MDAnalysis code that builds the backbone (N, CA, C; Angstrom):
import MDAnalysis as mda
import numpy as np

u = mda.Universe.empty(306, n_residues=102, atom_resindex=np.repeat(np.arange(102), 3), trajectory=True)
u.add_TopologyAttr("name", ["N", "CA", "C"] * 102)
u.add_TopologyAttr("resid", np.arange(1, 103))
u.add_TopologyAttr("resname", ["MET", "ASP", "CYS", "ARG", "ASP", "ILE", "GLN", "LYS", "MET", "PHE", "ILE", "PRO", "PHE", "ILE", "ASN", "GLU", "GLU", "LEU", "SER", "ILE", "LYS", "ASP", "LEU", "GLY", "LYS", "PHE", "LEU", "GLU", "HIS", "ILE", "ASP", "ARG", "CYS", "ARG", "ASP", "CYS", "ARG", "GLU", "GLU", "TYR", "ASP", "ILE", "TYR", "TYR", "THR", "MET", "ILE", "MET", "GLY", "MET", "ARG", "TYR", "LEU", "GLU", "SER", "GLU", "ASN", "ASN", "LYS", "THR", "GLU", "PHE", "LYS", "ILE", "ASN", "SER", "GLU", "GLN", "LYS", "LEU", "ARG", "GLU", "ALA", "GLU", "GLU", "HIS", "ILE", "LEU", "LYS", "HIS", "LYS", "LEU", "PHE", "GLN", "ILE", "GLY", "LYS", "VAL", "VAL", "LEU", "LEU", "ILE", "ILE", "ILE", "CYS", "VAL", "ALA", "VAL", "ILE", "ILE", "VAL", "LEU"])
u.atoms.positions = np.array([
    [104.588, 128.373, 177.154],
    [104.624, 129.060, 175.696],
    [103.217, 129.130, 175.163],
    [102.006, 129.939, 174.554],
    [100.750, 129.832, 174.464],
    [100.483, 129.697, 172.736],
    [100.358, 128.674, 172.266],
    [99.563, 129.008, 170.809],
    [100.408, 129.715, 169.929],
    [99.830, 130.819, 170.236],
    [100.803, 131.793, 169.316],
    [102.204, 131.671, 169.450],
    [102.504, 131.681, 170.487],
    [103.950, 131.401, 170.510],
    [104.499, 130.739, 169.837],
    [104.140, 129.378, 169.626],
    [104.026, 128.162, 168.899],
    [103.902, 127.944, 167.569],
    [102.996, 129.347, 166.987],
    [102.450, 129.051, 165.404],
    [103.814, 130.115, 165.182],
    [104.563, 130.697, 165.949],
    [105.324, 131.573, 165.295],
    [106.714, 130.854, 165.246],
    [106.683, 129.418, 165.813],
    [107.829, 128.621, 165.125],
    [107.374, 127.966, 163.993],
    [106.424, 127.660, 163.518],
    [106.295, 126.683, 162.660],
    [107.147, 126.569, 161.604],
    [107.431, 127.804, 161.082],
    [108.549, 127.953, 159.620],
    [109.912, 128.018, 160.298],
    [110.404, 128.634, 161.265],
    [111.596, 128.173, 161.913],
    [111.946, 126.645, 161.652],
    [110.731, 126.067, 162.864],
    [110.967, 124.622, 162.815],
    [111.435, 123.826, 161.572],
    [110.309, 123.756, 160.498],
    [110.239, 123.621, 159.086],
    [111.774, 123.643, 158.618],
    [112.433, 125.049, 158.620],
    [113.753, 125.246, 158.347],
    [114.805, 124.534, 158.756],
    [114.742, 124.365, 159.956],
    [115.244, 123.899, 161.394],
    [116.103, 124.742, 161.729],
    [115.653, 125.957, 162.279],
    [116.341, 127.355, 162.797],
    [116.346, 127.113, 164.178],
    [115.472, 126.906, 164.624],
    [115.093, 126.705, 166.375],
    [116.238, 125.843, 167.121],
    [116.858, 126.804, 168.261],
    [117.632, 126.519, 169.329],
    [117.131, 125.056, 169.409],
    [117.836, 124.132, 170.232],
    [117.695, 123.469, 171.128],
    [116.515, 123.659, 172.320],
    [116.515, 124.956, 173.199],
    [115.665, 125.083, 173.863],
    [114.516, 125.569, 173.363],
    [114.046, 126.285, 172.409],
    [112.764, 126.432, 171.811],
    [112.211, 125.162, 171.199],
    [113.054, 124.302, 170.377],
    [112.490, 122.934, 169.755],
    [112.068, 122.075, 170.852],
    [112.386, 121.911, 171.999],
    [112.070, 121.277, 172.987],
    [110.532, 121.882, 173.887],
    [110.674, 123.299, 173.691],
    [109.044, 123.782, 173.951],
    [107.840, 123.543, 172.863],
    [108.643, 123.674, 171.655],
    [107.839, 123.534, 170.753],
    [107.397, 122.264, 170.346],
    [108.303, 120.831, 170.330],
    [107.606, 119.404, 170.565],
    [106.810, 119.234, 171.350],
    [107.287, 120.059, 172.534],
    [106.242, 119.568, 173.701],
    [104.550, 119.921, 173.921],
    [104.610, 121.600, 173.284],
    [103.298, 122.281, 172.965],
    [102.639, 121.307, 171.890],
    [103.422, 120.847, 170.766],
    [102.506, 120.346, 169.319],
    [102.063, 118.864, 170.319],
    [102.824, 118.310, 171.043],
    [102.356, 116.962, 171.642],
    [101.459, 116.781, 172.162],
    [101.113, 118.362, 172.941],
    [99.654, 118.685, 173.743],
    [98.498, 119.202, 173.508],
    [99.144, 119.871, 171.972],
    [97.854, 120.900, 171.566],
    [97.387, 120.173, 170.231],
    [96.059, 119.376, 170.098],
    [95.826, 119.250, 168.896],
    [95.660, 120.103, 168.137],
    [95.219, 121.059, 168.352],
    [95.020, 122.343, 167.586],
    [96.511, 122.966, 166.428],
    [97.482, 122.930, 167.535],
    [99.027, 123.301, 166.672],
    [99.431, 122.149, 166.236],
    [98.899, 121.204, 166.736],
    [99.275, 119.762, 165.720],
    [98.819, 119.808, 164.514],
    [97.223, 119.848, 164.221],
    [96.688, 120.261, 162.881],
    [97.089, 121.205, 162.081],
    [97.633, 122.422, 163.146],
    [97.678, 123.581, 161.897],
    [98.960, 123.874, 161.376],
    [100.174, 122.741, 162.580],
    [101.505, 122.609, 162.231],
    [101.611, 121.688, 160.774],
    [100.716, 120.435, 160.764],
    [100.778, 119.422, 160.002],
    [100.247, 120.321, 158.279],
    [99.157, 121.150, 158.265],
    [99.017, 122.172, 156.906],
    [99.956, 122.948, 156.765],
    [100.506, 124.025, 157.555],
    [101.526, 124.237, 157.332],
    [102.562, 123.634, 156.583],
    [102.949, 122.587, 157.571],
    [104.318, 121.728, 156.867],
    [103.786, 121.100, 155.293],
    [102.805, 120.942, 154.868],
    [102.214, 120.360, 153.620],
    [102.275, 121.595, 152.800],
    [101.530, 122.453, 152.958],
    [101.974, 124.024, 152.302],
    [102.933, 123.889, 151.778],
    [103.948, 124.363, 152.388],
    [105.204, 124.546, 152.777],
    [106.086, 124.047, 151.004],
    [106.415, 122.386, 152.220],
    [106.935, 121.730, 151.869],
    [106.229, 121.534, 149.988],
    [105.176, 121.317, 149.822],
    [104.478, 121.712, 148.518],
    [104.789, 122.636, 147.876],
    [105.223, 123.823, 148.172],
    [105.688, 124.972, 147.354],
    [107.010, 125.161, 147.446],
    [107.962, 124.037, 148.094],
    [108.983, 124.091, 147.326],
    [109.308, 122.895, 146.999],
    [108.031, 122.241, 146.546],
    [108.357, 120.976, 145.952],
    [108.196, 121.744, 144.421],
    [107.030, 122.521, 144.162],
    [106.767, 122.775, 142.736],
    [107.904, 124.009, 142.359],
    [108.588, 125.057, 143.773],
    [109.794, 125.884, 143.125],
    [110.732, 125.063, 142.632],
    [111.004, 124.058, 142.590],
    [112.346, 122.902, 142.882],
    [112.056, 123.046, 141.378],
    [113.834, 122.729, 141.068],
    [114.022, 122.796, 138.843],
    [113.088, 121.480, 139.025],
    [112.049, 121.919, 137.724],
    [111.640, 120.279, 137.047],
    [111.144, 119.792, 138.038],
    [110.588, 120.035, 139.267],
    [110.020, 119.087, 140.790],
    [110.592, 117.947, 140.710],
    [112.212, 117.879, 140.816],
    [112.859, 117.168, 140.331],
    [113.075, 116.926, 141.839],
    [113.149, 117.840, 142.867],
    [113.268, 117.750, 144.048],
    [112.124, 116.938, 144.977],
    [112.956, 115.102, 145.646],
    [111.600, 114.515, 146.285],
    [111.668, 115.215, 147.887],
    [110.481, 114.989, 148.206],
    [110.435, 115.595, 149.916],
    [109.859, 113.861, 150.265],
    [110.801, 113.436, 150.703],
    [110.036, 112.082, 151.805],
    [109.794, 111.850, 152.821],
    [110.076, 112.940, 153.260],
    [110.103, 113.187, 154.745],
    [108.198, 113.612, 154.890],
    [107.814, 113.448, 155.384],
    [106.244, 114.004, 156.314],
    [106.384, 114.324, 157.610],
    [105.338, 115.214, 157.508],
    [105.175, 116.195, 159.147],
    [105.216, 115.552, 160.382],
    [105.176, 114.082, 160.483],
    [105.189, 113.420, 161.394],
    [106.571, 113.032, 161.479],
    [106.754, 112.759, 160.317],
    [108.611, 112.227, 160.637],
    [109.491, 113.011, 160.858],
    [109.004, 114.672, 160.828],
    [109.952, 115.900, 160.987],
    [109.799, 115.753, 162.379],
    [108.852, 115.650, 163.200],
    [108.588, 115.674, 164.540],
    [109.029, 114.881, 165.301],
    [109.278, 113.344, 164.822],
    [110.134, 112.099, 164.856],
    [112.163, 112.434, 165.551],
    [111.744, 113.285, 164.036],
    [113.495, 113.600, 164.135],
    [114.017, 114.360, 165.068],
    [113.173, 115.922, 164.932],
    [112.945, 116.149, 166.003],
    [113.796, 116.407, 167.678],
    [112.807, 115.099, 167.603],
    [112.639, 114.118, 168.912],
    [114.037, 113.617, 169.074],
    [114.127, 113.170, 167.883],
    [115.825, 112.108, 168.471],
    [116.950, 113.212, 168.091],
    [116.849, 114.609, 167.860],
    [117.722, 115.203, 167.779],
    [118.268, 115.738, 169.684],
    [117.369, 116.047, 169.731],
    [116.643, 116.242, 171.696],
    [117.256, 115.540, 172.187],
    [116.841, 114.192, 171.715],
    [117.595, 112.917, 172.712],
    [119.452, 112.860, 173.105],
    [119.603, 113.214, 171.493],
    [120.941, 112.670, 171.377],
    [121.364, 114.320, 171.977],
    [121.138, 115.403, 171.750],
    [121.807, 116.275, 172.199],
    [121.977, 116.152, 173.926],
    [120.636, 115.749, 174.660],
    [120.774, 115.350, 175.869],
    [121.850, 114.272, 176.570],
    [121.848, 113.234, 175.756],
    [123.015, 112.187, 175.704],
    [124.327, 112.903, 175.511],
    [124.395, 113.754, 174.216],
    [125.898, 114.286, 174.296],
    [126.270, 115.146, 175.682],
    [125.166, 115.988, 176.662],
    [125.679, 116.416, 177.510],
    [125.571, 115.920, 178.733],
    [124.952, 114.468, 178.701],
    [125.110, 113.265, 179.580],
    [126.758, 112.972, 179.973],
    [127.028, 112.404, 178.742],
    [128.521, 112.302, 178.107],
    [129.677, 113.063, 178.531],
    [129.118, 114.518, 178.135],
    [130.264, 115.462, 178.974],
    [130.543, 115.519, 180.238],
    [129.139, 115.421, 180.965],
    [129.690, 115.172, 182.561],
    [130.042, 114.109, 182.501],
    [129.856, 112.909, 182.370],
    [130.427, 111.891, 182.501],
    [131.924, 112.044, 182.330],
    [132.116, 112.266, 181.660],
    [133.571, 112.507, 181.268],
    [134.334, 113.584, 181.909],
    [133.901, 114.311, 182.248],
    [134.305, 115.336, 183.495],
    [134.686, 114.521, 184.530],
    [133.639, 114.328, 185.131],
    [133.762, 113.178, 186.430],
    [134.597, 112.213, 186.306],
    [134.906, 111.246, 185.203],
    [135.774, 110.739, 185.075],
    [137.421, 111.027, 185.036],
    [137.741, 112.509, 184.419],
    [139.255, 113.280, 184.378],
    [138.852, 113.280, 185.999],
    [138.291, 114.348, 186.511],
    [138.417, 114.918, 188.318],
    [138.577, 113.220, 188.789],
    [138.499, 112.048, 188.913],
    [138.603, 111.168, 189.302],
    [139.706, 111.033, 189.377],
    [139.930, 110.673, 187.924],
    [141.471, 110.662, 187.815],
    [142.497, 111.687, 187.878],
    [142.483, 112.505, 187.604],
    [143.258, 113.494, 188.881],
    [143.606, 113.490, 190.190],
    [142.509, 113.346, 190.712],
    [142.326, 112.819, 192.475],
    [142.907, 111.373, 192.209],
    [143.151, 110.591, 191.872],
    [143.942, 109.117, 192.059],
    [145.375, 109.560, 191.419],
    [145.890, 110.526, 190.721],
    [146.912, 110.741, 190.728],
    [147.899, 111.427, 191.246],
    [146.831, 112.052, 191.851],
    [147.728, 113.387, 192.941],
    [147.699, 112.600, 194.314],
])
């Protein structure tokens, strides 16, 4: 993916609307491309600032920053991969158990 494709993903990423596949591509590019990373930080700050100002009496707190958001997304991908591995391992265990029983 090129920078334009990634930049189109800024808002869906912030809104947690990316598929796991797109999320992986997004994080990989953001990790490599300094320009996109800086632009993402600006988008994130602006969007969260606007959300803060639009919230009732500014009571909503946005404790997470752009860096934390990226780390949480990376953790989400890791958990997804571990879950997928777990499913495969469980399937193998079931297959072996069926073979042993037969």
